N, C-alpha and C positions, 0 to 999 in steps of 0.2 A: 821780427817786428821792427818797423822803421824808427819808432820812438818819437815820431813827430806828428803822428796822425791821431785819429779819434781813439778814445779808450776802448778796450775790448768789450764787446757785447754779443749776444747771441743773434745770429742772422737766420731767418727762416728761408728754407730753400724749396721752391716750387719747381717741379720738373714738368715741362710741357712737351716732352718728346712724343707722347702719344697723341697729341693734338696738333700743336704748331709744327713739331718736328715731322709729322706725317704729311705736312704740306710741302715737303721737299719734292721736287719733280721726280716722278717715278717711284716714290715710296708708298707702299700700302701694306700695313701690318694686318695679319689675320687676327680675328677676335681672340683666339687662344694664345697667340703671340703677345697681344696686348695684356692679357691677364697675367701671363708669365712675367712680362717685363714689370708690370705693376707690383707684383709680389717681390721681385728682386729689388726694385727701387725702395720699397718699404723696408726690406731687410737692410738696405744700404743706409737708411736713416733719413731719406727725403721726407720733408714735413708735409708737402702738398703734392698731389698728383693731378695734373690737368688731364682728365680722362678722355675727353672727346667732346664733339659737338653733336648731340643727339638729333637735332633738326636736320643735319646734313645727310644722314643715311641710316638705314636699318642696322648696318654693321656697327656704327658708332653707338646706337642705342643698345645693342647687344653687349658691346664692350663695356660701356658705362655700367650696365646692369651687372655684368660679370665681375667687374672690379668692386662695385658697391657691396657685393655679396661676400667678399673675401674677409671682411672684418679687419681691415688693415689699421695699423696705428696712424698711418698717414691719412690726411684729409683727402678724400676723393671728390673732386669738383667736376661738374658738368659745365660746359661752355654754352652760353645762349645769349640771344639778344633780349633786351628788357621788355619782352611782351609776355602776356599771360599764357598764351598757347605754348611757347617754347619753355617757359618755366614749368608749366604743368607736365610737359613731356619729360623734362629732366627729373622731376619728382617721380613720375611714373617709372622711370628707369632705376629708381632706388637711390638717387642722389639726394643728399640732404644739404648739399652745398653747391653754389653756382658762382661762376665768374661771368659777368656780363660787361658790356662795353657800349660806348657811344662815340661816334665820330665827332671830333671837335675842330679840326682844321678847316679853313675855308675850302681848300681843294677837295677834301673828302665830302664836305656838305654839298658843294656844288655838283660834284660828279654823282653822288648817291641820292641826293634829295632835290637837286635842281636849283639850289640857290643858297645864299648865305644871309638872307634878310632876317629880321627879327621874328617873323612868323615861323620860319624853319627852325631857328634856334629855340624858340619857345616850345614848339612841338616836340623837339628832341629832348629837351629838359623835362617836359611834362611826362613823356613816355618813360624816361629813365626813372624819374621819381616814383611813378606809379608802379613800375616793374619791381623796383627795390622794395617798396612798401608791401606789395603783394607777396613777394617771396618771403619777406620777414614775417608776414602774417601766417605763412605756412610753416613757420618755425625753422626756416632755412638759414644757413650761414651765407652771406651775400658779399661778394666782391664786385666792385664796379670800376672799370678803367676807362681812361680817355684814349681813344685811338688817334694816332698821329699827334700826340700831345706836344712833341717838340717843334712842330710847325704850327702851333696854335698860339694866338696872342695870349700873353700871360693873364691878363684880366679875365678873359673869357674862360680860360682853363681853370683858374682858381674858382670862378663862379660855378662851373659845372661840378668840380670835385667837392667843393664845400656843400653844394646842394645834395650830392650823393651821400655825403656824410650825414647831413641833417635828415635825409630820408631814411636813414637807418642802416646804411652800408657798414659792414664790419671791416671792410678793406677798400681802399681806393688805389687805383693803379695808374701809372704813367708809362705810356708806350712810346718808344722811339721807333715808330713803325717802319720807317724806311732808312733807319740807321744814319740819320743826317745831322746829328748833333755832335758836339765835341765834349771831352771829359770836363773841361773847365766850365762850359756853358751848362752841362747837365748837372754838375754838382751845385752850381749857383741856383738853378731852377728848383732842385729838390730842397735845398736849404730854405728857399723862399716859401715853397709850399708847406714845408714842415711846420712853419709857424702858424699855419691855418688848419692843418690836418692833424687830428688827434687820434684817429684810428690807424690801423696798420697801413703803411704806405709801401706799395709794391712797384717793382721795376721790370720792364719788359723791353729788352734792347735787341735790335737787329744789327747785322754785321756788314752792311753794304759798303762801308768805308774801312772795314777791318778794325772797328773800334768798339765792338759790342762788349767785350770783356772789360776794356778800360772804362767805358761809359758806365757799366754796371757797378764796377768798383767805386767810381766817382760818385754815383748816386748813393751808395751806401755811406760813403764818407760825408755826403750831404745830409744824412739822417734817415734814409729809408730803412725799412725793416725786413723786406722780403725781396729775393731775387727770383726771377723766372728764367729758367735756362733749359737747354736740351743737351742730351748726351751727344758728344762729338760735334756740338754746334749745328745739328741738323735744323732745317727750316727752309722756308721759301727763299728764293734768290740766293744770297750769300750766307743764309742761315741766321741762327740766333746766337745769343751769348752761350758759350760752352760751359756746361756745368763743371767739367773738370778744371778748366782754367779759372773760373770764378771762385770755386770753393777753395782751391789751393792758394790762389792769390790772397783771398780774404784771410785765410787762417795762417798762412806761412809768412806773408809779407806784412800784414797789418795787425795780426793778433786777434782778429775777431774769432768767434766760435760758431760752428754749425753742428748739426747732428749727423752730418754725412760721414760715414766711415770711408776715409780716403783710400784705404787699402783695397776697396772694391772698384775703384775707378777704372783701372786697366781692364779687368775682366768684364765689366759692364760695357766699356767701349767696344771690346771685341764682339760681345754678344749683339749689340746694336748694329755694328758694322755688318755682321753676318746676316741679320734679319732684314736690314734695310737694303742691302746690296750696295751701300755707299762706302767705299773703302776710305780708311783714314790715311791722310797724307803721312809719309814717314817723318816729316818735319813738324807734325802737329805737336804743340806743347803738351807736356804731361803724359800723354798716352801714345804718341806716335812712335813708330818703330825705331827711329833714330834719337829719340829724346834722351836716352842714356847710352848711346852708342859712341864709340871712340875708335878712330883710325890713325890720326896723326901721331907720328912717333913721339914727339914731345908731350902731347896730351896723354897718350897711353902710359908713358913712363911715369908721368906725374900722378895719374889716376891710380895706378897700381901701388903707389906709395901712400897716397891720401886722396880718396875720391872727391873730397870737397874742393880740390884744386880746380876741377872743371865740371863739378855737378853742384847745383844749388840745393838739391834735395837728395835724400836717399831714395833710390828707385823703389825699395820695398814699401816706402810710405804710401805710394799710390798704386801698389800692386804690380809694379813693373820690375824688370830685371836689367842689370847692367850687361852690356854686350861689347866685347872688344873684337873689332873686325880688322882684317888685314887687306891692304890694297896699295894704291899708288903712294899714299902718304905715310906708310908704315916705316918703322925703324928697326934696327937690329934687335932691340930689346924684346919686342913682342915675338919675333921669330925664334929667338933663343928660348923664350918662355914656353912656346909651343913644343919646340924640340925637346926641351928638358922634361916637359910633362909626359911626353911619349917615350922617354928614355933613349933618345937618339943621340949618337955621338956627332960632334962637329968641331971644326976649328974655325978660325976667323975667315979663312978662304971659302970654306963651304957655306958658312953663315952669310957671307956677302953674296955668294952666287945664288943661294936660295932667295934672299931678299930681292935681288935684281929680277929673278923670274917671277916672284910674287907681284912685283910692280908691273911687269910686262903683261902678265895674265889679267890683272885687274884692269889695265887700260884697254886691252883688246876686247875683254868681255863686258866692259862697262859695269862691273859688279865687284863686290868684295870677294875675297878668297877664303875658303873654309880651312879649318885645321886639317881635314882629310887631304885637301889639295896640297897643303904645305908638306905633310908627311910624304905624299907621293913625289913632290918636287925634290925633297931631300933624298928619297930612295933613288931617283934617277941620277941626281948629281953625284951621290956617293958611288953609284954603280959605274959612272963614267970615270971617276978617279981610280977605282980599282982596275 
């Protein structure tokens, strides 16, 4: 914990992998895959599962219905626009909770509704208020968010969100729809809204400028209660805030609490990568293959003495494992360690020769060198000496 930030409090985590994450180009989960993922998300401790958009397809209707029937501890919400037809459809799929939204920026109103004049604004607010009241009348939990909130004038944004609150919404959301805000600006925005919003305040950030995690954390520091994230940062264009990065940053750097079992992050990341067909970059924080990998001689030597020298977290905390690899940047220490582990004899000359060949093989193959390769290199070198 930094010691200078907001005091610890419990942050609610909403996973939207199955809805917004599926909007990643080329990704389409099968219904049975969604149900499996939902069960595992629930076991992981996610508080809310954004299950899908029933009005978009029969598959989403089936998936929402399948998840609603699981009896999960997590709240299963259906995504819909604030009109009675879509709310009724969500209800028919077994959802007792919905997240709905209204476009608030000038560009979204102009593109989607043909203008930004008072008539358009009044119509959108009226439809939003009616939809919220209607869903509440059905006994549903209702969240209502502002689409493209960070490109909306503050006065109008506050007007819409306060109206949603007054209409009975249990949660209001702020979406950085095209990832175009900055952490400082977003924190200030949420702080200002927090003084007017007395229900749950939720955040939904996109990663177009690589700031989704930073913006989400900043919004929490500004006073928000819920983060909306996806596993591996899946989502349209550059993706959404990564659940792995957000939960670990909030808990390990700032001392907030969540219900998420961090030790399940790496296994869940691998599952979603496999089912989505979207590989995780080796450099991806927390869950990437290189997140706890070391090759440089100085680094390896230090990590073998005390892992905190070059690791900010224990890999076991997030379900990962440490990996010592050999290659261009390796030193004699790791080669000696491997040879000792295999009971192989060597002197300084042999050690130097094996190290040189390890470096050469790594450069030529553009990859790391395995223990088996080191053993084979040692075998050849000692055979030459004999």
